[in-house]
C-alpha positions as CSV (number, residue, x, y, z in Angstrom):
1,M,0.0,0.0,0.0
2,S,1.2,3.5,-0.8
3,I,1.5,6.6,1.3
4,T,2.2,10.2,0.1
5,M,5.2,12.3,0.7
6,K,2.9,14.6,2.6
7,D,2.3,11.6,5.0
8,V,6.1,11.1,5.3
9,Q,6.8,14.8,5.9
10,S,4.2,14.8,8.7
11,L,6.2,12.2,10.7
12,D,7.6,13.5,14.0
13,I,11.1,12.4,13.1
14,L,11.1,14.6,10.0
15,S,9.4,17.6,11.6
16,N,12.5,19.7,11.1
17,A,13.3,18.5,7.6
18,V,13.6,21.3,5.0
19,I,12.0,20.9,1.6
20,R,14.3,22.4,-1.0
21,S,12.3,21.5,-4.1
22,G,9.0,20.0,-5.3
23,E,6.9,21.1,-2.3
24,Y,3.8,21.3,-4.5
25,A,4.1,17.6,-5.3
26,L,3.9,16.4,-1.7
27,D,0.2,15.5,-1.9
28,T,0.5,13.5,-5.1
29,R,3.9,11.8,-5.0
30,M,3.4,8.3,-3.7
31,V,5.8,6.3,-1.6
32,D,5.8,2.4,-1.8
33,W,9.1,1.8,0.0
34,I,12.2,3.5,1.5
35,S,15.9,2.7,1.2
36,V,19.4,4.0,1.9
37,I,21.4,4.4,-1.3
38,E,24.9,5.8,-1.9
39,A,26.5,6.3,-5.3
40,P,26.4,4.7,-7.8
41,V,22.6,4.4,-8.3
42,E,22.6,1.9,-11.2
43,T,19.4,-0.3,-10.8
44,F,19.1,-0.2,-7.1
45,V,16.3,2.4,-6.9
46,R,12.8,1.5,-8.0
47,K,9.8,3.6,-8.8
48,N,8.0,5.3,-5.9
49,E,10.8,4.7,-3.5
50,L,12.0,7.3,-1.0
51,V,15.8,7.4,-1.0
52,L,17.9,8.4,1.9
53,T,21.6,9.3,1.4
54,S,24.5,10.8,3.3
55,G,26.4,11.6,0.1
56,V,29.5,9.7,1.3
57,G,30.2,8.5,-2.3
58,C,30.1,12.1,-3.5
59,A,31.8,13.9,-0.7
60,H,33.1,17.3,-1.8
61,K,32.5,16.3,-5.5
62,L,29.9,18.5,-7.0
63,E,29.9,16.9,-10.4
64,A,29.5,13.4,-8.9
65,F,26.8,14.5,-6.5
66,Y,24.9,16.2,-9.4
67,K,25.1,13.0,-11.4
68,F,23.9,10.9,-8.4
69,V,20.8,13.1,-7.9
70,E,20.1,13.0,-11.7
71,E,20.2,9.2,-11.6
72,V,17.9,9.0,-8.6
73,I,15.4,11.3,-10.5
74,Q,15.6,9.1,-13.6
75,S,14.8,6.0,-11.6
76,N,11.4,7.6,-10.8
77,A,12.0,7.7,-7.1
78,S,9.5,9.5,-4.9
79,A,12.0,11.8,-3.3
80,L,15.6,12.2,-2.1
81,A,16.3,12.9,1.5
82,I,19.9,14.2,2.1
83,A,21.6,14.1,5.4
84,I,23.4,17.5,5.8
85,G,26.7,16.9,7.5
86,P,30.4,16.2,6.8
87,F,29.9,14.8,3.3
88,I,27.2,17.2,2.0
89,K,27.3,20.4,3.8
90,T,24.7,22.1,1.7
91,I,22.7,21.2,-1.4
92,P,24.2,23.1,-4.4
93,P,22.0,25.5,-6.3
94,S,22.6,23.6,-9.5
95,V,21.2,20.4,-7.9
96,I,18.1,22.3,-6.6
97,Q,17.6,23.7,-10.1
98,L,17.9,20.2,-11.6
99,A,15.2,18.9,-9.1
100,N,12.9,21.8,-9.8
101,K,13.2,21.2,-13.5
102,H,12.0,17.6,-13.1
103,K,9.4,18.6,-10.4
104,F,11.3,16.3,-8.0
105,I,11.3,16.5,-4.2
106,L,14.5,17.2,-2.3
107,L,14.6,17.2,1.5
108,E,17.4,18.2,3.9
109,V,17.5,16.1,7.1
110,D,19.6,16.6,10.2
111,W,22.8,14.6,10.4
112,S,21.9,13.6,14.0
113,I,18.9,11.6,12.9
114,R,19.7,7.9,12.4
115,F,18.6,6.5,9.0
116,S,17.4,3.4,10.8
117,D,14.9,5.5,12.8
118,I,13.6,7.1,9.6
119,L,13.3,3.7,8.0
120,E,11.4,2.4,10.9
121,A,9.0,5.3,11.1
122,V,8.2,5.3,7.3
123,L,7.8,1.5,7.1
124,E,5.6,1.6,10.1
125,Q,3.4,4.2,8.4
126,I,3.3,2.1,5.2
127,H,2.3,-1.0,7.2
128,E,-0.3,1.0,9.1
129,K,-1.7,2.2,5.8
130,K,-1.8,-1.4,4.5
131,H,-3.5,-2.5,7.7
132,Q,-6.1,0.3,7.4
133,Y,-6.7,-0.7,3.8
134,L,-7.2,-4.4,4.6
135,E,-9.6,-3.4,7.4
136,K,-11.5,-1.2,4.9
137,I,-11.6,-4.1,2.5
138,E,-13.0,-6.4,5.1
139,Y,-15.6,-3.8,6.2
140,I,-16.7,-3.3,2.6
141,R,-16.9,-7.1,2.1
142,K,-19.0,-7.7,5.3
143,S,-21.3,-4.8,4.8
144,L,-21.9,-5.6,1.1
145,L,-22.7,-9.2,1.9
146,D,-25.1,-7.9,4.6
147,Y,-26.7,-5.5,2.0
148,I,-27.1,-8.3,-0.5
149,L,-28.4,-11.0,1.8
150,T,-30.9,-8.6,3.4
151,G,-32.3,-7.6,-0.1
152,K,-31.1,-4.0,-0.3
153,S,-31.4,-2.4,-3.7
154,L,-28.4,-2.0,-6.0
155,N,-28.9,1.7,-5.7
156,R,-28.2,1.4,-2.0
157,V,-25.3,-0.9,-2.7
158,A,-23.8,1.6,-5.2
159,E,-24.2,4.5,-2.8
160,H,-22.6,2.5,0.0
161,V,-19.6,1.6,-2.1
162,S,-19.3,5.1,-3.3
163,Q,-19.1,6.5,0.2
164,S,-16.6,3.8,1.2
165,I,-14.1,4.5,-1.6
166,N,-14.9,8.2,-2.2
167,C,-15.7,7.6,-5.9
168,N,-19.0,7.6,-7.8
169,V,-20.2,4.1,-8.7
170,L,-22.6,2.6,-11.3
171,I,-23.9,-1.0,-11.5
172,A,-25.3,-2.4,-14.7
173,D,-26.4,-5.9,-15.8
174,K,-24.8,-7.7,-18.8
175,R,-27.2,-6.1,-21.2
176,G,-26.1,-2.6,-20.1
177,V,-29.3,-1.8,-18.2
178,V,-28.4,0.4,-15.2
179,R,-29.5,-1.4,-12.0
180,G,-28.0,1.1,-9.5
181,K,-25.9,4.2,-9.2
182,S,-24.6,6.6,-6.5
183,N,-26.6,9.8,-6.0
184,T,-23.9,12.1,-7.6
185,F,-23.0,9.9,-10.6
186,S,-22.2,12.1,-13.6
187,N,-24.8,12.3,-16.4
188,N,-21.9,13.0,-18.8
189,L,-20.1,9.8,-17.7
190,L,-23.4,7.8,-17.9
191,E,-23.8,8.9,-21.6
192,K,-20.1,8.2,-22.4
193,W,-20.2,4.8,-20.7
194,A,-23.4,3.8,-22.5
195,T,-21.9,4.7,-25.8
196,F,-18.7,2.8,-24.9
197,L,-20.6,-0.3,-23.9
198,Q,-22.8,-0.2,-26.9
199,K,-19.8,-0.1,-29.2
200,Q,-18.3,-3.0,-27.2
201,L,-21.4,-5.1,-27.5
202,E,-21.9,-4.2,-31.2
203,E,-18.4,-5.5,-31.9
204,D,-18.3,-8.6,-29.6
205,G,-21.9,-9.2,-28.5
206,I,-23.0,-9.9,-25.0
207,Y,-20.5,-12.7,-24.5
208,H,-17.3,-10.9,-25.1
209,S,-14.0,-12.3,-23.9
210,L,-13.0,-12.1,-20.3
211,E,-9.3,-11.7,-21.0
212,Q,-9.6,-8.0,-20.2
213,T,-11.9,-7.3,-17.2
214,F,-10.6,-3.7,-16.7
215,E,-11.6,-1.1,-19.3
216,W,-11.1,2.7,-19.3
217,V,-13.8,5.1,-20.3
218,K,-12.9,8.8,-21.0
219,Y,-15.4,11.5,-20.0
220,D,-15.4,15.2,-19.4
221,S,-13.9,15.1,-15.9
222,G,-11.3,12.4,-16.5
223,Y,-11.3,8.7,-16.7
224,A,-13.6,6.0,-15.3
225,L,-12.8,2.3,-14.7
226,Q,-15.3,-0.3,-16.0
227,V,-14.9,-3.7,-14.3
228,T,-16.7,-6.8,-15.6
229,I,-18.7,-8.8,-13.1
230,H,-18.4,-12.5,-13.9
231,S,-19.1,-15.8,-12.3
232,S,-17.8,-19.2,-13.5
233,G,-16.7,-17.7,-16.8
234,N,-20.2,-16.1,-17.3
235,I,-20.6,-12.3,-17.5
236,Q,-23.1,-11.0,-15.0
237,G,-22.7,-7.2,-15.5
238,Y,-20.5,-4.2,-15.0
239,I,-19.3,-1.8,-12.3
240,V,-18.1,1.7,-13.3
241,V,-16.0,3.7,-10.9
242,D,-15.1,7.4,-11.7
243,G,-12.4,9.8,-10.5
244,F,-9.3,8.6,-12.2
245,G,-6.8,10.9,-14.0
246,E,-4.8,10.5,-17.2
247,E,-1.8,8.9,-15.5
248,P,-1.9,5.1,-15.8
249,L,-2.2,3.1,-12.6
250,S,1.0,1.7,-11.2
251,D,1.2,-2.0,-10.5
252,A,0.7,-1.4,-6.8
253,E,-2.3,0.8,-7.5
254,H,-3.7,-1.7,-10.0
255,N,-3.5,-4.5,-7.4
256,E,-5.1,-2.3,-4.7
257,W,-8.1,-1.5,-6.9
258,L,-8.3,-5.1,-8.1
259,M,-8.4,-6.4,-4.5
260,L,-11.0,-3.8,-3.6
261,L,-13.3,-4.2,-6.6
262,E,-13.1,-8.0,-6.5
263,H,-15.1,-7.9,-3.2
264,V,-17.6,-5.5,-4.8
265,T,-18.0,-7.6,-8.0
266,T,-18.4,-10.8,-5.9
267,A,-21.2,-9.3,-3.8
268,V,-23.0,-7.9,-6.9
269,A,-22.6,-11.2,-8.7
270,I,-24.3,-12.9,-5.7
271,H,-27.1,-10.4,-6.0
272,F,-27.5,-11.2,-9.8
273,L,-27.4,-15.0,-9.1
274,H,-30.1,-14.7,-6.4
275,E,-32.2,-12.5,-8.6
276,Q,-31.8,-15.0,-11.5
277,A,-32.9,-17.9,-9.3
278,A,-36.0,-16.1,-8.2
279,K,-36.8,-15.0,-11.8
280,E,-36.4,-18.6,-13.0
281,A,-39.2,-19.8,-10.8
282,E,-41.4,-16.9,-11.9
283,W,-40.5,-17.4,-15.6
284,R,-41.5,-21.0,-15.5
285,L,-44.9,-20.2,-14.2
286,R,-45.4,-17.4,-16.7
287,D,-44.1,-19.6,-19.6
288,D,-46.6,-22.3,-18.8
289,F,-49.5,-19.8,-18.5
290,V,-48.7,-18.0,-21.8
291,W,-48.2,-21.3,-23.6
292,E,-51.6,-22.6,-22.3
293,I,-53.5,-19.5,-23.5
294,S,-51.7,-19.7,-26.9
295,R,-53.2,-23.2,-27.2
296,G,-56.6,-22.4,-25.7
297,A,-55.9,-24.9,-23.0
298,I,-57.4,-23.1,-20.0
299,S,-61.0,-24.3,-19.8
300,S,-62.8,-21.7,-17.8
301,N,-62.7,-17.9,-17.8
302,E,-62.6,-17.8,-14.0
303,L,-59.4,-19.9,-13.9
304,L,-57.9,-17.7,-16.7
305,L,-58.5,-14.5,-14.7
306,S,-57.3,-16.0,-11.5
307,R,-54.0,-17.3,-12.8
308,A,-53.4,-14.1,-14.8
309,K,-53.9,-12.0,-11.6
310,S,-51.5,-14.2,-9.6
311,L,-48.8,-13.7,-12.3
312,G,-49.4,-9.9,-12.6
313,Y,-50.9,-10.0,-16.1
314,Q,-53.8,-7.8,-17.1
315,I,-55.7,-10.2,-19.2
316,N,-58.7,-8.0,-19.9
317,L,-56.8,-5.9,-22.4
318,P,-56.8,-6.3,-26.2
319,Y,-53.7,-8.2,-27.3
320,I,-52.2,-9.2,-30.7
321,C,-49.8,-12.1,-31.1
322,L,-46.4,-11.7,-32.6
323,L,-44.3,-14.8,-33.3
324,A,-40.5,-14.8,-33.8
325,K,-38.4,-17.7,-34.9
326,P,-34.6,-17.3,-34.2
327,E,-32.3,-19.0,-36.6
328,Q,-28.6,-19.7,-36.9
329,L,-28.4,-20.3,-33.2
330,N,-25.7,-23.0,-33.6
331,E,-23.7,-20.8,-35.8
332,S,-24.0,-17.9,-33.3
333,F,-22.8,-20.1,-30.5
334,K,-19.9,-21.6,-32.4
335,A,-18.7,-18.1,-33.5
336,M,-18.0,-17.3,-29.8
337,T,-14.9,-19.5,-29.4
338,H,-13.9,-17.9,-26.1
339,L,-17.1,-19.2,-24.3
340,S,-16.6,-21.7,-21.5
341,I,-20.3,-22.6,-21.2
342,T,-22.2,-25.4,-23.0
343,F,-24.6,-24.7,-25.9
344,D,-27.6,-25.7,-23.7
345,H,-26.5,-23.2,-21.0
346,W,-26.0,-20.5,-23.6
347,M,-29.3,-21.2,-25.3
348,H,-31.1,-21.0,-22.0
349,E,-29.6,-17.6,-21.3
350,C,-30.3,-16.5,-24.9
351,I,-34.0,-17.4,-24.4
352,R,-34.2,-15.5,-21.1
353,H,-32.5,-12.4,-22.6
354,M,-35.0,-12.4,-25.5
355,E,-37.9,-12.7,-23.1
356,E,-36.5,-9.9,-21.0
357,E,-35.9,-7.6,-23.9
358,A,-39.4,-8.3,-25.3
359,E,-41.0,-7.2,-22.0
360,S,-38.6,-4.3,-21.6
361,I,-39.4,-2.8,-25.1
362,A,-43.1,-3.2,-24.4
363,K,-42.7,-1.3,-21.1
364,S,-40.7,1.5,-22.9
365,M,-43.7,1.9,-25.2
366,A,-46.1,1.9,-22.2
367,L,-47.7,-1.4,-23.4
368,K,-48.4,-4.6,-21.5
369,S,-47.0,-7.8,-22.8
370,M,-47.0,-11.6,-22.2
371,V,-44.1,-13.6,-23.4
372,T,-42.9,-17.2,-23.6
373,Y,-40.5,-19.3,-25.7
374,Q,-41.8,-22.6,-26.8
375,R,-40.8,-25.0,-29.6
376,E,-38.0,-22.8,-30.9
377,E,-40.4,-19.8,-31.2
378,L,-40.7,-16.6,-29.2
379,I,-44.4,-16.0,-28.6
380,I,-45.4,-12.4,-27.7
381,F,-48.9,-11.1,-26.9
382,L,-48.6,-7.3,-27.2
383,E,-51.2,-4.9,-25.9
384,V,-53.0,-2.9,-28.7
385,N,-53.8,0.7,-28.1
386,H,-53.3,2.2,-31.6
387,Q,-55.7,2.4,-34.5
388,D,-53.1,1.1,-36.9
389,V,-52.4,-2.2,-35.2
390,V,-49.9,-3.6,-37.7
391,E,-47.9,-0.3,-37.7
392,Q,-47.7,-0.4,-33.9
393,A,-46.6,-4.1,-34.0
394,K,-43.9,-3.3,-36.6
395,T,-42.6,-0.4,-34.6
396,Y,-42.3,-2.7,-31.6
397,I,-40.5,-5.4,-33.7
398,S,-38.1,-2.8,-35.1
399,K,-37.1,-1.7,-31.6
400,L,-36.8,-5.3,-30.4
401,L,-34.7,-6.3,-33.3
402,S,-32.3,-3.5,-32.6
403,R,-31.8,-4.8,-29.1
404,F,-31.4,-8.4,-30.3
405,Q,-28.8,-7.3,-32.9
406,F,-27.0,-5.4,-30.1
407,L,-26.8,-8.5,-27.9
408,Y,-26.5,-11.3,-30.5
409,P,-25.1,-9.7,-33.7
410,S,-25.2,-12.9,-35.8
411,L,-28.7,-13.9,-34.9
412,T,-31.4,-14.1,-37.7
413,I,-35.1,-13.8,-36.8
414,T,-38.2,-14.4,-38.9
415,W,-41.5,-12.8,-37.7
416,G,-45.2,-13.4,-38.1
417,I,-47.9,-10.9,-37.1
418,A,-51.5,-12.0,-36.5
419,K,-54.6,-10.2,-37.9
420,Q,-57.0,-11.1,-35.1
421,Y,-56.7,-9.2,-31.9
422,G,-58.9,-8.2,-29.0
423,Y,-60.1,-9.6,-25.7
424,S,-59.5,-13.4,-25.0
425,S,-58.6,-14.2,-28.7
426,F,-55.2,-15.6,-27.7
427,A,-55.4,-19.0,-29.4
428,T,-56.8,-17.6,-32.7
429,S,-54.2,-14.8,-32.8
430,Y,-51.4,-17.3,-32.1
431,Q,-52.5,-19.5,-34.9
432,E,-52.6,-16.6,-37.3
433,A,-49.2,-15.4,-36.3
434,K,-47.8,-18.9,-36.8
435,R,-49.4,-19.2,-40.3
436,A,-48.1,-15.8,-41.2
437,L,-44.5,-16.8,-40.1
438,E,-44.7,-20.1,-42.0
439,I,-46.0,-18.6,-45.2
440,G,-43.8,-15.6,-45.1
441,R,-40.7,-17.7,-44.6
442,K,-41.7,-20.0,-47.4
443,R,-42.3,-17.1,-49.8
444,N,-39.6,-14.6,-48.7
445,G,-37.1,-16.6,-46.8
446,P,-35.7,-16.0,-43.3
447,N,-35.1,-12.7,-41.6
448,T,-38.5,-11.2,-42.8
449,I,-41.7,-9.9,-41.3
450,S,-45.0,-11.3,-42.5
451,V,-48.5,-10.2,-41.7
452,Y,-51.4,-12.7,-41.7
453,A,-53.7,-10.2,-43.4
454,D,-51.2,-10.2,-46.4
455,T,-51.2,-13.9,-46.9
456,K,-54.7,-14.3,-48.4
457,V,-53.5,-15.4,-51.8
458,D,-51.0,-17.9,-50.3
459,R,-53.7,-19.4,-48.1
460,V,-56.0,-19.7,-51.1
461,M,-53.2,-21.4,-53.1
462,E,-52.6,-23.9,-50.2
463,S,-56.3,-24.7,-50.1
464,L,-56.5,-25.2,-53.9
465,L,-53.4,-27.5,-53.8
466,K,-55.6,-30.0,-52.0
467,N,-58.0,-30.2,-55.0
468,E,-56.7,-33.2,-57.1
469,E,-58.7,-32.3,-60.2
470,L,-57.3,-28.8,-60.2
471,I,-53.8,-30.0,-59.8
472,E,-54.2,-32.4,-62.7
473,I,-55.4,-29.6,-64.9
474,A,-52.4,-27.4,-63.9
475,K,-50.0,-30.3,-64.7
476,T,-51.6,-30.8,-68.1
477,I,-51.2,-27.1,-68.9
478,L,-47.6,-26.8,-67.6
479,D,-46.1,-30.2,-68.6
480,S,-44.8,-29.3,-72.1
481,L,-43.8,-25.8,-70.9
482,L,-41.6,-27.2,-68.1
483,R,-40.1,-29.8,-70.3
484,Y,-39.2,-27.3,-72.9
485,A,-37.7,-24.9,-70.4
486,R,-35.7,-27.7,-68.8
487,E,-34.3,-28.9,-72.2
488,R,-33.6,-25.4,-73.6
489,Q,-32.6,-23.7,-70.3
490,I,-35.1,-20.9,-71.0
491,D,-37.3,-20.0,-68.0
492,L,-40.6,-19.4,-69.8
493,L,-42.5,-19.4,-66.5
494,H,-40.6,-16.3,-65.5
495,T,-41.2,-14.8,-68.9
496,F,-45.0,-15.3,-68.5
497,T,-45.2,-14.0,-64.9
498,T,-43.3,-10.8,-65.9
499,Y,-45.5,-10.3,-68.9
500,H,-48.7,-10.9,-66.9
501,R,-47.5,-8.6,-64.1
502,N,-46.9,-5.8,-66.7
503,R,-50.5,-6.3,-67.9
504,G,-49.4,-7.5,-71.4
505,N,-47.2,-4.5,-72.1
506,V,-44.6,-6.1,-74.5
507,S,-42.1,-3.1,-74.5
508,Q,-42.0,-2.8,-70.7
509,T,-41.6,-6.6,-70.3
510,A,-38.8,-6.7,-72.8
511,R,-36.9,-4.0,-70.9
512,E,-37.4,-5.7,-67.6
513,L,-36.2,-9.1,-69.0
514,N,-33.4,-7.4,-71.0
515,L,-34.7,-9.0,-74.2
516,H,-35.1,-7.8,-77.7
517,R,-38.8,-7.2,-78.5
518,Q,-38.8,-9.9,-81.2
519,S,-37.2,-12.4,-78.9
520,L,-39.9,-11.8,-76.3
521,L,-42.7,-12.1,-78.9
522,Y,-41.1,-15.5,-80.0
523,R,-41.2,-16.7,-76.3
524,L,-44.8,-15.6,-75.9
525,R,-45.8,-17.5,-79.1
526,K,-43.9,-20.5,-77.8
527,I,-45.8,-20.3,-74.4
528,E,-49.1,-20.3,-76.3
529,A,-48.1,-23.3,-78.5
530,L,-46.8,-25.4,-75.6
531,T,-49.7,-24.7,-73.2
532,N,-52.5,-24.5,-75.8
533,C,-53.6,-21.3,-74.1
534,S,-54.1,-18.0,-75.9
535,L,-52.6,-15.0,-74.2
536,E,-55.4,-12.9,-75.7
537,D,-58.1,-15.0,-74.0
538,A,-59.0,-13.9,-70.4
539,D,-60.0,-17.5,-69.4
540,D,-56.8,-19.0,-70.8
541,L,-54.8,-16.3,-69.0
542,F,-56.5,-17.1,-65.8
543,L,-55.9,-20.8,-66.1
544,L,-52.2,-20.3,-67.0
545,D,-51.6,-17.8,-64.2
546,L,-53.4,-20.1,-61.7
547,S,-51.4,-23.1,-62.8
548,I,-48.1,-21.4,-62.5
549,R,-49.0,-20.0,-59.0
550,L,-50.0,-23.5,-57.9
551,W,-46.8,-24.9,-59.3
552,L,-44.7,-22.3,-57.5
553,N,-46.5,-22.8,-54.2
554,G,-46.7,-26.6,-54.3
555,M,-43.7,-27.9,-56.2
556,D,-40.7,-25.9,-54.8
557,I,-38.4,-29.0,-54.9
558,K,-39.1,-29.6,-58.6
559,E,-38.5,-25.9,-59.3
560,T,-35.2,-26.1,-57.6
561,E,-34.3,-29.2,-59.6
562,F,-35.4,-27.4,-62.8
563,R,-33.4,-24.3,-62.1
564,S,-30.2,-26.3,-61.3
């Protein structure tokens, strides 16, 4: 543990010592150790060491004494105390000038004072400082455990730590949500830290490496230290401590802060673990309830209301179902090679984080929500209080996706939004969201948002695909067309769908397909010949369009084989 030169100067044994230079540095110059050195210095003096000398090696040799003092300064010693006596009768002005130039402390001590007495007094003070520090550490450890075990809030914990170490303190969970902070914590630092953490999470995700648990954050008043709270290789959150200057911490200072903050992080980690255990029990009950209402498995309205009330849900509000399907989970896990947890452990945490974020975003929009994760899908019942329900749902999804991307950068999520909403329409709304997700993923692929109200044509096609007679007609119409396209490697189906979408406009279709007009006309005549359908006849156009739609909706594998 370090003391300052001001502490050393205040010792009774040095009460008559005269400061010849560097008096303004007494409060900031730290002393880790004390030793007696005579010339030459070489490597015998270490940083933050108070050096005592009689000058015997430089007796009556100004140049040698000047060089000796210069070497002591270059060794980053705390100060040099010179015994004025037979060897050094007075400190030369050139030496004082050298010390002032380097902002170095020079002291004159009386020859009659034994160096052994000075050594004893300074070492005793250093040991006393260490003893006080260890007592302080023990007090903080015991008081923090008491705070945690008696259920004090993290705001109280942060304020207590702040008062104990004379620094402002902030405590946040692994997602960057502030859980507690001291009363005078700087808003500027809060903004700077939030930006710093967001950048860190955007680059590395929520499970970044634990190789570096100390991080520095610059803000208007100096530097703050961010310490990662972790348990068994798993990140629990962060503690931010302000009040540091630009100078880097010495090894001794680093170790002091490490020892102190390890007790703080351990206590806060215990709080998070206790909180997690309590949440797990509540989550299981909520998961079961939300899954049951999704399936319409609660028989009576009285039981529904009773269970909802016990879980804190307001069931008598209009809700709409949103369904999310996370994908590439294995890839996301494997990409984090530094993780020391299993995939099942990681997946469990990932699910809980998604549920927490889903509820948190709803709260930020002043909406109620009910959330569960079942069968690899995140089910969200979101309160509806806006005339444009779909727009409100998409705004919610957009905000939620931003948070998911923040926590799990490589995760891909496909969404389905129901059409039905209202009071006690949970099962219907869930089924609609599920159908919207399935159809949307089939039509547009993953990482898309689909609304049930926009899937009418797809649902009609799926119903028609069950009609065997209609399928036979479609196959008869398309058989020759598909065979020709496969043999000649010309996609006539795409030619027709583009032509039909452009309402028979040949010029516009040719431009879109990058074809010469005559080449397009040749293709269109070929389509008529192969299908025996006239593109001028409305009924034939309807049959051809319907056949192609059925083929695209019901024979994806054959289409893939054809295109390959």
